[in-house]
C-alpha positions in Angstrom: 0.0 -0.1 -0.1 1.0 3.6 -0.7 0.6 6.5 1.7 1.2 10.2 1.0 0.0 13.2 0.2 -3.2 13.2 -2.9 -4.7 16.5 -4.8 -7.5 16.6 -7.1 -5.8 18.5 -9.9 -2.4 19.7 -11.2 -2.4 23.0 -10.1 -3.1 22.4 -6.1 -0.2 20.4 -6.4 1.6 23.3 -7.6 0.0 25.2 -5.3 1.1 22.8 -2.3 4.7 23.2 -4.1 4.9 26.9 -3.9 3.1 27.2 -0.3 5.3 24.3 1.0 8.7 26.6 -0.3 6.7 29.2 1.7 6.4 27.7 4.9 9.7 26.4 4.9 11.1 29.9 4.8 8.9 31.5 6.9 9.5 28.7 9.4 13.1 29.3 9.4 12.9 33.1 9.7 10.4 32.7 12.8 12.8 30.5 14.8 15.9 32.8 13.7 14.0 36.0 14.9 12.2 34.6 18.5 16.2 32.3 19.0 17.1 36.5 18.1 14.5 37.7 20.6 15.6 35.5 23.1 18.6 37.0 22.9 18.0 40.6 23.9 15.5 38.9 26.7 18.6 37.4 28.3 20.6 40.1 28.1 17.8 42.5 29.0 17.4 40.0 32.2 21.4 40.2 32.9 21.9 43.9 32.7 21.2 46.5 35.6 17.9 48.8 35.8 19.4 52.1 33.8 20.7 49.6 31.5 17.7 48.3 31.0 16.0 51.4 30.4 18.0 52.1 27.4 17.4 48.1 26.1 13.7 48.5 26.3 13.2 50.5 22.9 15.1 47.5 21.2 12.6 44.8 23.0 10.0 46.3 21.9 10.6 46.4 18.6 12.0 43.1 18.6 9.3 41.1 20.4 6.8 43.5 17.3 9.4 41.7 14.9 8.5 38.4 16.6 5.3 38.8 16.1 4.7 40.0 12.4 6.8 37.2 11.8 5.0 34.5 13.8 1.6 35.8 12.3 2.7 35.2 9.0 4.5 31.6 9.3 1.1 30.8 11.0 -1.4 31.9 8.0 0.8 30.0 5.7 0.8 27.3 8.1 -2.6 27.2 8.1 -2.5 27.7 4.1 -0.7 24.7 3.5 -2.6 22.5 6.1 -6.1 23.4 4.2 -4.6 22.1 0.8 -3.2 19.5 2.0 -6.8 18.3 3.9 -8.6 19.3 1.1 -6.3 19.5 -1.9 
């Protein structure tokens, strides 16, 4: 017996290939941004009070960027899952 993905037409298969490539790119981008954000938080937690004040805006920017990348990844992930389920 064979197992795997099946698609109702070639267009859905091409869409899958495109979405899968996009998913991989966004996944790596999101993981990289998450690692960067975690490094910033670690540095922030290890810093003195005065240093923390100067680091707050950078933390906010990193947090916002992380949220945007997470949102883009999750959107692509849900599109890919829908295509694999119904495609």
